C-alpha positions as CSV (number, residue, x, y, z in Angstrom):
1,M,-5.8,12.1,17.1
2,R,-2.4,13.5,16.2
3,A,-0.7,15.7,13.6
4,I,1.9,14.1,11.6
5,D,4.8,16.0,10.4
6,P,5.9,14.7,7.0
7,A,9.5,15.8,7.4
8,R,9.8,13.4,10.4
9,S,8.0,10.4,9.1
10,S,8.7,7.6,6.8
11,V,6.7,4.8,4.9
12,D,8.0,1.5,3.6
13,C,5.9,-0.9,1.6
14,E,6.9,-4.6,0.7
15,V,4.7,-6.2,-2.0
16,K,4.2,-9.9,-2.7
17,Y,2.5,-11.2,-5.8
18,S,0.9,-14.7,-6.1
19,G,-1.3,-16.6,-8.6
20,H,-1.2,-16.8,-12.3
21,R,-1.5,-13.8,-14.5
22,K,-4.2,-14.1,-17.2
23,D,-4.4,-10.4,-18.4
24,D,-3.1,-7.0,-17.4
25,L,-4.1,-7.4,-13.7
26,Q,-2.2,-9.3,-11.1
27,V,-4.2,-12.0,-9.4
28,V,-3.4,-11.3,-5.7
29,R,-1.2,-8.5,-4.1
30,E,-0.2,-8.8,-0.4
31,S,1.4,-5.7,1.1
32,L,3.2,-4.9,4.3
33,W,3.1,-1.2,5.2
34,R,5.5,0.2,7.8
35,F,5.0,3.7,9.0
36,R,7.1,5.8,11.4
37,A,6.0,9.2,12.5
38,D,7.8,10.7,15.5
39,D,7.5,8.0,18.3
40,I,4.7,6.1,16.5
41,V,5.4,2.9,14.6
42,L,2.4,1.3,12.8
43,E,2.5,-1.8,10.5
44,I,-0.6,-2.7,8.3
45,E,-0.8,-5.8,6.2
46,T,-3.1,-5.5,3.1
47,F,-4.5,-7.8,0.6
48,I,-6.0,-7.1,-2.9
49,D,-7.5,-9.6,-5.2
50,R,-7.7,-7.7,-8.4
51,Q,-9.6,-10.5,-10.2
52,R,-12.5,-9.5,-7.9
53,D,-11.8,-5.8,-8.0
54,W,-11.7,-5.9,-4.2
55,V,-9.9,-3.4,-2.3
56,K,-10.4,-3.4,1.7
57,E,-10.5,-0.4,3.8
58,D,-7.1,-1.1,5.3
59,E,-5.5,-0.8,1.9
60,K,-7.3,2.7,1.3
61,F,-6.1,3.8,4.8
62,A,-2.6,2.9,4.1
63,L,-2.5,4.5,0.8
64,A,-4.1,7.7,2.3
65,L,-1.6,7.7,5.1
66,A,1.3,7.1,2.9
67,R,0.2,10.1,0.6
68,A,-0.3,12.3,3.7
69,I,3.3,11.6,4.4
70,G,4.3,12.5,1.0
71,W,4.9,9.3,-0.6
72,D,3.3,8.8,-4.2
73,G,4.8,5.4,-4.9
74,L,1.6,4.0,-6.4
75,G,0.7,7.0,-8.5
76,D,-3.1,7.6,-8.9
77,Q,-4.6,4.5,-7.4
78,Q,-3.1,2.3,-10.1
79,P,-2.2,-1.2,-9.1
80,L,1.5,-2.2,-9.0
81,V,2.3,-4.5,-11.9
82,A,5.0,-7.1,-12.0
83,V,6.8,-8.2,-15.2
84,A,6.8,-12.0,-15.2
């Protein structure tokens, strides 16, 4: 266990959507999270199928770590929405 200094940390998130949109929820969202904290580099790939309301523990961990570093890019657990 290590303490993370938010001032010396960064997070990047690349998102890819796939499937056909039938309502306000995207069908599938794949994310690649890249964290850098001091000498630690961590990459996490996550997958969300909003039609099944399925969020895996790795996505919850990535969001929690991003928020701990000070990133609020997703807001309050709201899914990212792409305009098609």
